[in-house]
C-alpha positions as CSV (number, residue, x, y, z in Angstrom):
1,M,-56.3,-18.7,-25.0
2,A,-54.6,-15.5,-26.2
3,S,-57.3,-13.4,-24.4
4,Q,-56.1,-14.9,-21.1
5,R,-52.9,-12.9,-21.4
6,F,-52.8,-9.1,-21.2
7,P,-50.2,-6.4,-20.9
8,F,-49.2,-4.5,-17.7
9,Y,-46.8,-1.6,-17.9
10,Q,-43.6,-1.2,-15.8
11,P,-42.2,2.4,-15.7
12,I,-38.6,3.0,-16.9
13,I,-37.1,5.9,-15.0
14,E,-34.7,8.5,-16.5
15,T,-31.8,9.0,-14.2
16,A,-31.1,12.6,-15.0
17,T,-34.7,13.8,-14.3
18,G,-36.3,11.1,-12.2
19,R,-39.2,11.2,-14.6
20,I,-40.8,8.1,-16.2
21,A,-39.2,8.1,-19.7
22,G,-41.2,5.1,-20.9
23,Y,-42.9,1.9,-20.1
24,E,-42.2,-1.8,-20.8
25,A,-45.2,-3.9,-21.8
26,L,-45.0,-7.1,-19.8
27,A,-47.3,-10.1,-20.2
28,R,-49.6,-11.0,-17.3
29,T,-52.2,-13.7,-16.7
30,T,-54.8,-14.4,-14.0
31,E,-54.5,-17.5,-11.8
32,P,-57.6,-19.5,-11.0
33,G,-57.7,-17.8,-7.6
34,G,-57.8,-14.4,-9.3
35,K,-54.2,-13.4,-8.6
36,I,-52.4,-11.6,-11.5
37,V,-49.0,-13.1,-12.2
38,S,-46.3,-12.9,-14.9
39,A,-47.1,-14.9,-18.0
40,G,-43.5,-14.7,-19.2
41,D,-42.7,-18.4,-18.7
42,S,-45.5,-19.5,-21.0
43,F,-43.8,-18.0,-24.0
44,T,-40.9,-20.3,-23.6
45,D,-42.9,-23.4,-22.6
46,Q,-41.7,-26.1,-25.1
47,L,-44.7,-28.2,-24.4
48,V,-46.9,-25.6,-26.2
49,P,-46.7,-25.5,-30.0
50,I,-44.6,-22.6,-31.1
51,L,-47.2,-21.1,-33.4
52,E,-49.6,-21.0,-30.4
53,R,-47.0,-19.2,-28.4
54,I,-46.3,-16.8,-31.2
55,E,-50.0,-15.9,-31.3
56,W,-50.0,-15.2,-27.6
57,D,-47.0,-12.9,-28.1
58,R,-48.7,-11.0,-30.9
59,S,-51.8,-10.7,-28.8
60,I,-49.9,-8.9,-26.1
61,R,-48.3,-6.6,-28.7
62,R,-51.7,-5.9,-30.3
63,Q,-53.4,-5.1,-27.0
64,T,-50.5,-2.8,-26.2
65,M,-50.8,-0.9,-29.4
66,E,-54.6,-0.5,-28.9
67,Q,-53.8,1.3,-25.6
68,L,-51.1,3.6,-26.8
69,H,-53.5,6.5,-27.1
70,L,-53.0,6.6,-23.3
71,L,-49.2,6.8,-23.6
72,P,-48.2,10.1,-21.8
73,P,-46.5,12.8,-23.9
74,N,-42.7,12.6,-24.3
75,T,-42.6,8.9,-23.2
76,F,-42.0,5.7,-25.1
77,I,-43.3,2.1,-25.1
78,S,-40.9,-0.8,-25.1
79,I,-42.2,-4.2,-26.4
80,N,-40.4,-7.5,-26.4
81,I,-39.8,-9.6,-29.4
82,S,-38.1,-13.1,-29.3
83,P,-35.5,-14.0,-32.0
84,E,-37.1,-17.4,-31.9
85,W,-40.2,-16.1,-33.7
86,I,-38.5,-14.8,-36.8
87,Q,-37.9,-18.2,-38.3
88,H,-41.6,-18.5,-38.6
89,L,-42.2,-15.3,-40.5
90,D,-43.4,-15.7,-44.1
91,T,-41.6,-12.5,-45.2
92,L,-39.7,-9.6,-43.7
93,D,-41.7,-7.2,-46.0
94,A,-44.9,-7.5,-43.9
95,L,-44.0,-7.6,-40.2
96,P,-46.9,-7.9,-37.7
97,T,-45.5,-5.4,-35.3
98,L,-45.0,-2.8,-38.0
99,E,-48.6,-3.3,-39.2
100,M,-49.8,-2.9,-35.6
101,V,-47.9,0.3,-35.2
102,E,-49.4,1.7,-38.4
103,E,-52.9,0.6,-37.5
104,A,-52.6,2.3,-34.1
105,G,-51.3,5.5,-35.6
106,V,-48.4,5.6,-33.2
107,D,-45.2,7.5,-34.0
108,P,-42.6,4.8,-34.5
109,A,-40.0,6.9,-32.8
110,R,-41.8,6.3,-29.5
111,V,-41.5,2.5,-29.8
112,I,-38.5,0.6,-28.6
113,I,-38.1,-3.0,-29.8
114,E,-36.5,-5.2,-27.1
115,I,-34.7,-8.2,-28.5
116,T,-35.1,-10.8,-25.8
117,E,-32.7,-13.5,-24.7
118,S,-33.2,-16.5,-26.8
119,E,-31.5,-18.2,-29.7
120,G,-32.2,-17.1,-33.3
121,D,-30.6,-16.7,-36.7
122,L,-28.4,-13.6,-36.2
123,H,-28.5,-12.7,-40.0
124,L,-32.3,-12.8,-40.1
125,L,-32.3,-10.8,-36.8
126,E,-30.1,-8.1,-38.3
127,Q,-32.5,-7.8,-41.3
128,L,-35.4,-7.6,-38.9
129,V,-33.8,-4.8,-36.8
130,N,-32.9,-2.9,-40.0
131,R,-36.6,-3.0,-41.0
132,Y,-37.6,-1.5,-37.6
133,R,-35.0,1.2,-37.9
134,E,-36.2,2.2,-41.3
135,L,-39.4,3.3,-39.7
136,G,-37.6,5.2,-37.0
137,M,-37.9,2.7,-34.1
138,Q,-35.1,2.2,-31.6
139,V,-33.7,-1.2,-30.6
140,A,-32.7,-2.5,-27.2
141,L,-30.8,-5.7,-26.5
142,D,-32.3,-7.3,-23.4
143,D,-30.4,-9.2,-20.7
144,F,-26.9,-8.4,-22.0
145,G,-24.4,-10.7,-20.4
146,N,-27.0,-13.6,-20.0
147,G,-27.4,-16.5,-22.3
148,Y,-27.4,-15.7,-26.0
149,S,-27.2,-11.9,-25.5
150,Q,-23.5,-11.6,-26.1
151,L,-21.0,-9.4,-27.9
152,D,-21.7,-10.7,-31.3
153,R,-25.2,-9.4,-31.1
154,I,-24.0,-5.9,-30.1
155,A,-21.5,-5.9,-33.0
156,V,-24.1,-7.0,-35.6
157,L,-27.3,-5.3,-34.3
158,K,-25.7,-2.1,-33.0
159,P,-28.6,-1.6,-30.5
160,D,-29.5,1.9,-29.2
161,Y,-29.9,0.5,-25.7
162,V,-28.4,-2.4,-23.7
163,K,-30.4,-3.7,-20.7
164,L,-28.6,-5.3,-17.8
165,N,-30.6,-7.4,-15.4
166,I,-28.9,-6.6,-12.1
167,Q,-30.5,-9.5,-10.2
168,H,-29.5,-12.2,-12.7
169,L,-26.0,-10.9,-13.0
170,R,-25.5,-10.7,-9.2
171,E,-26.7,-14.2,-8.8
172,G,-24.8,-15.7,-11.7
173,A,-21.5,-14.1,-10.7
174,G,-21.6,-15.3,-7.1
175,A,-20.8,-13.4,-3.9
176,G,-18.3,-10.6,-4.2
177,R,-18.2,-10.5,-8.0
178,G,-21.7,-9.5,-9.1
179,V,-21.1,-5.8,-8.7
180,S,-17.8,-5.8,-10.7
181,L,-19.5,-7.9,-13.4
182,V,-22.4,-5.5,-13.8
183,Q,-20.0,-2.5,-13.9
184,Q,-17.7,-4.0,-16.5
185,L,-20.6,-5.0,-18.7
186,S,-22.0,-1.5,-18.6
187,M,-18.6,-0.1,-19.5
188,I,-18.3,-2.5,-22.5
189,A,-21.8,-1.4,-23.7
190,S,-21.0,2.3,-23.3
191,R,-17.7,2.0,-25.2
192,L,-19.6,0.3,-28.0
193,G,-21.9,3.2,-28.3
194,C,-24.9,1.8,-26.5
195,K,-27.0,3.6,-23.9
196,V,-27.3,1.5,-20.7
197,M,-30.5,0.6,-18.9
198,C,-30.6,-1.4,-15.7
199,K,-33.6,-3.5,-14.8
200,G,-34.3,-5.7,-11.7
201,V,-33.7,-2.6,-9.5
202,E,-35.4,-3.7,-6.4
203,T,-33.5,-2.0,-3.6
204,E,-31.7,1.3,-3.0
205,D,-28.3,-0.6,-3.3
206,D,-29.5,-1.8,-6.8
207,F,-30.2,1.8,-7.8
208,F,-26.9,3.0,-6.6
209,L,-25.2,0.1,-8.5
210,A,-27.1,1.3,-11.6
211,L,-25.8,4.8,-11.0
212,S,-22.3,3.5,-10.7
213,C,-22.8,1.9,-14.1
214,Q,-23.8,5.3,-15.6
215,A,-27.2,3.9,-16.5
216,L,-29.4,6.4,-18.3
217,C,-32.5,4.6,-17.2
218,T,-33.5,2.2,-14.4
219,Q,-36.5,-0.1,-14.0
220,G,-37.7,-2.3,-11.1
221,F,-39.8,-2.8,-8.0
222,L,-37.9,0.0,-6.2
223,F,-40.0,2.5,-8.2
224,S,-43.0,0.4,-9.2
225,P,-44.0,-3.1,-10.3
226,A,-45.8,-3.5,-13.6
227,Q,-49.2,-1.8,-13.4
228,Q,-52.4,-2.1,-15.3
229,N,-52.3,1.6,-16.2
230,M,-49.3,3.8,-17.1
231,L,-48.2,5.8,-14.1
232,D,-48.0,9.6,-14.2
233,P,-44.5,10.4,-15.5
234,E,-43.9,12.8,-12.6
235,S,-44.8,10.3,-9.9
236,T,-41.3,9.0,-9.4
237,V,-39.4,12.4,-9.4
238,E,-39.4,12.9,-5.7
239,K,-38.1,9.5,-4.8
240,A,-35.5,9.5,-7.5
241,S,-34.3,12.9,-6.4
242,E,-33.9,11.8,-2.8
243,L,-31.9,8.7,-3.8
244,L,-29.7,10.8,-6.2
245,N,-28.9,13.2,-3.4
246,Y,-28.0,10.4,-1.0
247,Y,-25.8,8.7,-3.6
248,R,-24.0,12.0,-4.3
249,D,-23.3,12.5,-0.6
250,M,-22.0,9.0,-0.2
251,A,-19.7,9.3,-3.2
252,T,-18.5,12.7,-2.2
253,E,-17.6,11.5,1.3
254,L,-15.7,8.5,-0.2
255,V,-13.7,10.7,-2.5
256,A,-12.8,13.0,0.4
257,R,-11.6,9.9,2.4
258,N,-9.6,8.8,-0.6
259,H,-7.7,12.1,-0.7
260,W,-6.8,11.6,3.0
261,R,-5.7,8.0,2.3
262,A,-3.6,9.2,-0.6
263,E,-1.8,11.7,1.7
264,K,-1.1,8.9,4.2
265,A,0.1,6.5,1.5
266,K,2.3,9.3,0.1
267,G,4.1,9.7,3.5
268,E,4.8,6.0,3.6
269,L,6.1,6.0,0.0
270,L,8.4,9.0,0.6
271,G,9.8,7.1,3.6
272,L,10.5,4.1,1.4
273,R,12.0,6.3,-1.4
274,E,14.4,7.8,1.1
275,V,15.5,4.4,2.2
276,L,16.0,3.3,-1.4
277,R,18.1,6.3,-2.1
278,T,20.5,5.6,0.7
279,T,20.6,1.8,1.0
280,P,23.2,0.3,-1.4
281,S,22.2,-3.3,-1.4
282,D,19.2,-5.6,-1.4
283,E,20.5,-7.4,1.8
284,E,20.6,-4.1,3.7
285,L,17.2,-3.1,2.4
286,I,15.4,-6.1,4.0
287,Q,16.3,-4.5,7.4
288,F,13.7,-1.8,6.6
289,V,10.6,-2.3,8.7
290,P,7.7,-2.3,6.2
291,S,4.3,-0.7,6.7
292,E,1.4,-3.1,6.9
293,H,-0.1,-1.4,3.8
294,F,2.7,-2.7,1.5
295,L,2.1,-6.0,-0.2
296,R,5.4,-5.7,-2.3
297,F,7.5,-3.2,-4.1
298,Y,10.1,-3.4,-6.9
299,I,12.1,-1.0,-9.0
300,C,12.1,-0.4,-12.8
301,D,14.3,1.7,-15.1
302,L,12.8,4.4,-17.3
303,S,11.9,1.8,-20.0
304,G,9.8,-0.2,-17.6
305,N,12.3,-3.0,-17.1
306,Q,12.3,-4.4,-13.6
307,V,15.8,-4.1,-12.3
308,S,15.2,-5.4,-8.8
309,P,13.6,-8.5,-7.3
310,N,10.2,-8.2,-5.7
311,F,10.4,-7.3,-2.0
312,E,7.3,-9.1,-0.6
313,N,5.9,-8.2,2.8
314,S,5.3,-11.0,5.3
315,D,5.1,-11.7,9.0
316,R,8.9,-12.3,8.9
317,G,9.7,-9.0,7.1
318,W,10.7,-8.6,3.5
319,I,11.0,-11.8,1.4
320,I,13.2,-11.4,-1.8
321,N,11.6,-12.9,-4.9
322,E,14.0,-12.9,-7.9
323,A,11.6,-14.4,-10.4
324,P,10.0,-11.2,-11.8
325,K,13.3,-9.5,-12.3
326,G,13.7,-8.5,-16.0
327,S,10.0,-8.2,-16.6
328,N,8.8,-5.1,-18.5
329,W,5.9,-3.2,-17.0
330,S,5.9,-0.1,-19.2
331,W,2.6,-1.2,-20.7
332,R,0.7,-0.7,-17.4
333,P,-1.4,2.5,-17.7
334,Y,-0.1,3.9,-14.4
335,F,3.5,3.7,-15.7
336,F,3.0,5.9,-18.8
337,E,0.6,8.1,-16.8
338,L,3.6,9.0,-14.6
339,L,6.0,9.4,-17.5
340,G,3.5,11.6,-19.4
341,A,3.0,14.0,-16.5
342,S,4.5,17.5,-16.8
343,D,5.7,17.2,-13.2
344,L,6.7,13.6,-13.4
345,H,9.5,13.9,-10.8
346,S,7.1,15.4,-8.3
347,R,4.2,13.1,-8.6
348,V,2.9,9.7,-7.3
349,V,0.3,8.0,-9.5
350,F,-2.1,5.3,-8.2
351,S,-3.7,2.5,-10.3
352,A,-7.4,1.7,-10.2
353,P,-8.2,-0.8,-7.5
354,Y,-7.9,-4.5,-8.4
355,Q,-7.8,-7.9,-6.7
356,D,-4.2,-9.0,-6.2
357,I,-3.7,-12.3,-7.9
358,H,-1.2,-13.5,-5.4
359,S,-2.9,-12.6,-2.1
360,G,-6.5,-12.3,-3.2
361,K,-6.7,-9.0,-1.5
362,Q,-7.9,-5.6,-2.8
363,A,-4.9,-3.5,-3.8
364,Q,-3.6,-0.5,-5.7
365,T,-0.2,0.1,-7.3
366,A,1.6,3.3,-6.6
367,V,4.3,4.6,-9.0
368,M,6.8,7.4,-8.3
369,F,10.4,8.3,-9.2
370,I,13.2,7.3,-6.8
371,D,15.9,9.3,-8.7
372,E,16.7,10.2,-12.3
373,Q,17.1,6.6,-13.4
374,R,14.8,4.5,-11.2
375,I,11.1,4.2,-10.7
376,L,9.4,2.7,-7.6
377,L,6.3,0.5,-8.0
378,A,4.6,-0.5,-4.8
379,D,1.5,-2.7,-4.5
380,M,-0.4,-1.4,-1.5
381,L,-3.4,-2.9,0.3
382,D,-6.6,-1.0,-0.5
383,T,-8.1,-0.9,3.0
384,Q,-11.1,1.2,2.0
385,K,-14.2,-0.3,3.6
386,A,-16.7,1.4,1.3
387,N,-19.9,0.0,-0.1
388,E,-19.0,-2.3,-2.9
389,T,-21.3,-0.5,-5.2
390,L,-19.0,2.6,-4.9
391,S,-15.9,0.7,-5.7
392,G,-15.5,2.8,-8.8
393,F,-14.7,5.8,-6.5
394,S,-12.2,4.0,-4.3
395,A,-9.1,4.8,-6.3
396,M,-6.7,7.1,-4.5
397,P,-6.0,10.2,-6.7
398,A,-2.6,11.1,-8.1
399,S,-0.8,13.4,-5.8
400,W,2.2,15.8,-5.6
401,V,5.3,14.8,-3.8
402,P,8.6,16.6,-3.2
403,G,10.8,16.6,-6.3
404,L,14.0,14.7,-6.6
405,E,16.2,17.6,-5.7
406,T,14.6,17.9,-2.2
């Protein structure tokens, strides 16, 4: 039955060059009608004895190794190994995959071992990974963010690469949250010292999402499905270059619009600052007609203690909310970014975009000095209608404002 399963090779594209950096060996089988389809589900079919499934898996790896003399120069091969199998190894001293690599005469540095998403003994898995590394192989953690592929595996295994499945994460997170989830997982992986790969890249938007995640490599139907033969490494360069140029133009245009938005917001904030300087009481302040961009504003002292109520915008004008008074907001990054600026009295700082927990709307917080003793914090609607994929560029930049003496 093992001969009914065979490897196809899906290219993995290097973002910086557009070239094919490597290929993932994926199991395929032939249906009775002759159609070639994925054989992936058969390896997790609990109706099939596990030792039989292990033999199928080893057959794929063996066939892959036998074809590695065709691997183009300066590329790698990525092969999948399930943590479920390691419980059935007689010893970690003689590993089937290592023996196959030696028999094929392949440079181990050109082999990436992908640890797939399934349950397994993490201690044994760590020992297995260390054995692969001893020979110079690299390790990737597949489907990070799904199932068992969680932070404990990154902490213990210290993979060279983390692979994010864009399609699975989009679907699992639900509408409106998939993009943020993918971006946050990529940030976690990068901060833990892992290189990010994005797979399941089927559309241009998927590719742009991968770029926003700083993915070093991408993989998916947008460039090519798995093929019987390994594609020429240069075959994807032109398409990748066109997409990179388009992405750069979109991001550049968005950044330019954000500078314009920052100037508009600055004018509104300066108007509010002037009112706060000249209005002695909260009761008089509520007569100020708010801009529709303001969700709320409040005032802190230099230590971050909130010394005013929240002034919350509504259809009826400002509503005074005394509850947050006395809170300390000095731990917010935008607060000490303002205090740490060399021109702190002549600067407005904007937070990264976020979803306001009270209104559910996209917002940014602006921070600037009112006078020598008071700091204005204003939560403002983020009205940018950009592609969600580019949300990482939607923050308005810090900007200069007239100093306190003017």
